[in-house]
C-alpha positions as CSV (number, residue, x, y, z in Angstrom):
1,X,2.4,13.6,-22.4
2,X,1.3,11.4,-25.5
3,X,-1.7,13.5,-27.3
4,X,-3.0,10.2,-28.7
5,X,-3.4,8.9,-25.0
6,X,-5.8,10.5,-23.0
7,X,-4.6,12.2,-19.1
8,X,-4.8,9.8,-15.7
9,X,-3.5,11.3,-12.7
10,X,-3.6,8.9,-9.9
11,X,-4.1,9.8,-5.9
12,X,-2.8,7.1,-3.3
13,X,-3.4,7.4,0.3
14,X,-0.7,6.7,2.7
15,X,-3.1,6.1,5.8
16,X,0.4,7.0,8.1
17,X,1.2,9.3,10.3
18,X,3.3,10.0,14.0
19,X,0.5,11.7,15.1
20,X,-3.1,12.7,14.2
21,X,-3.6,16.2,14.1
22,X,-6.4,17.5,15.3
23,X,-7.6,19.1,12.5
24,X,-6.7,16.5,10.1
25,X,-10.2,15.0,8.3
26,X,-8.6,12.6,7.0
27,X,-8.4,8.7,7.4
28,X,-4.8,8.7,8.8
29,X,-3.3,7.6,12.3
30,X,0.0,6.1,14.1
31,X,0.7,2.7,12.5
32,X,3.1,-0.3,13.6
33,X,5.3,-1.6,11.3
34,X,3.1,-4.8,10.9
35,X,-0.3,-2.3,9.9
36,X,2.1,-0.4,7.4
37,X,3.3,-3.9,6.3
38,X,-0.8,-5.5,5.8
39,X,-1.8,-2.0,3.8
40,X,1.2,-2.1,1.6
41,X,0.2,-5.8,0.4
42,X,-3.3,-5.2,0.2
43,X,-2.9,-1.6,-1.1
44,X,-0.5,-3.4,-4.6
45,X,-2.8,-6.7,-4.2
46,X,-5.5,-3.2,-5.1
47,X,-3.0,-2.2,-8.0
48,X,-3.1,-5.5,-9.5
49,X,-6.8,-5.9,-9.8
50,X,-7.0,-1.8,-10.9
51,X,-8.7,-1.8,-15.0
52,X,-5.8,-1.7,-17.3
53,X,-6.4,1.6,-19.5
54,X,-4.1,1.2,-22.4
55,X,-5.5,4.3,-24.0
56,X,-4.1,6.8,-20.7
57,X,-0.9,7.5,-19.8
58,X,0.0,8.5,-15.8
59,X,0.3,12.4,-15.4
60,X,0.9,12.5,-11.8
61,X,1.2,10.8,-9.2
62,X,0.3,12.0,-5.8
63,X,1.2,10.0,-2.7
64,X,-1.3,12.2,0.5
65,X,-2.4,11.0,3.8
66,X,-1.7,10.7,6.3
67,X,2.3,11.4,5.9
68,X,3.8,9.5,2.8
69,X,6.9,10.8,4.4
70,X,6.8,9.2,7.8
71,X,6.8,5.7,6.2
72,X,9.6,3.6,4.4
73,X,11.1,5.0,1.6
74,X,10.8,0.9,0.1
75,X,6.9,1.0,0.7
76,X,6.7,3.6,-1.8
77,X,9.8,2.1,-4.0
78,X,7.5,-1.0,-4.3
79,X,4.3,1.2,-4.9
80,X,5.8,3.0,-8.0
81,X,7.7,0.0,-9.2
82,X,3.8,-2.0,-9.5
83,X,2.9,1.7,-10.7
84,X,5.4,1.7,-13.3
85,X,4.3,-2.3,-14.4
86,X,0.8,-1.6,-14.7
87,X,0.3,1.4,-16.5
88,X,2.1,4.4,-19.3
89,X,3.8,7.0,-17.9
90,X,4.5,10.4,-19.0
91,X,8.2,11.2,-19.5
92,X,7.0,14.4,-17.4
93,X,4.6,12.6,-15.0
94,X,4.6,15.0,-11.8
95,X,5.3,12.2,-8.4
96,X,4.2,14.9,-5.5
97,X,4.1,13.3,-1.8
98,X,3.3,15.3,1.0
99,X,5.6,15.6,3.5
100,X,6.1,16.6,6.5
101,X,8.9,18.7,8.3
102,X,9.4,16.6,11.5
103,X,10.4,13.4,9.2
104,X,13.0,15.1,7.2
105,X,15.8,12.8,7.1
106,X,18.6,13.4,4.3
107,X,18.6,9.4,2.7
108,X,15.3,9.3,2.8
109,X,14.1,11.7,0.9
110,X,17.3,11.3,-1.3
111,X,16.0,7.8,-1.7
112,X,12.3,9.5,-3.2
113,X,14.6,11.2,-5.5
114,X,15.8,8.1,-6.6
115,X,12.9,6.1,-7.2
116,X,10.8,9.2,-9.6
117,X,9.1,11.4,-6.9
118,X,9.7,14.9,-8.6
119,X,7.9,16.5,-6.2
120,X,7.0,17.4,-2.4
121,X,4.1,19.2,-1.2
122,X,5.7,20.5,3.2
123,X,3.1,20.2,5.4
124,X,4.2,23.2,6.2
125,X,1.2,25.7,8.1
126,X,3.5,28.4,9.8
127,X,6.3,29.1,11.6
128,X,5.5,30.4,14.3
129,X,5.9,27.8,17.2
130,X,2.9,29.6,19.3
131,X,0.8,28.8,16.0
132,X,2.7,25.1,15.2
133,X,1.6,23.7,19.1
134,X,-1.7,24.7,19.0
135,X,-2.2,22.4,15.9
136,X,-0.6,19.7,17.7
137,X,2.3,20.1,15.3
138,X,5.2,17.6,15.0
139,X,7.7,20.0,14.0
140,X,9.1,23.8,14.7
141,X,10.1,26.6,12.7
142,X,13.4,25.5,12.2
143,X,12.6,22.8,11.1
144,X,10.2,24.1,8.5
145,X,13.1,25.8,7.4
146,X,15.9,23.2,7.0
147,X,13.4,20.6,5.6
148,X,13.7,23.0,3.0
149,X,17.6,23.3,2.9
150,X,16.6,18.9,2.7
151,X,14.5,19.2,0.3
152,X,17.7,21.1,-2.8
153,X,20.2,19.1,-1.4
154,X,18.4,15.8,-2.1
155,X,17.7,17.3,-5.6
156,X,14.4,18.3,-5.6
157,X,13.5,21.4,-7.2
158,X,9.9,22.0,-7.0
159,X,8.1,22.1,-3.7
């Protein structure tokens, strides 16, 4: 972090998920590819319209939702590219992606790592099947364990 600049933390809401969880109070839900594309275009326009701040430096980006890992990695790549063109990033900025174990795909997570995401927030509410079913989660305990292994294999050591 450059001590001459003010720290800036960004939250990017990706409202799409596979299935809306009954306990979730966030603006989120399933969406078609067309809805995701429309949202992406609006999000990129919002970033363009945001105030530029040369005296600030991004130290953190958090992709939350919904389930950001449920969307195409290309969408997140375009958002990161737009953010990097708009703001100064700290060399050690923490870039986090919320991920549901039921959406893990090895190649997708390698792509996330390549675009600069260096931390995963993996939504594992439980490893017990009965509790996962009661919560309406789309994954089971074994998938949760596999998700951690896939994260490591993709190069993540912070999750």
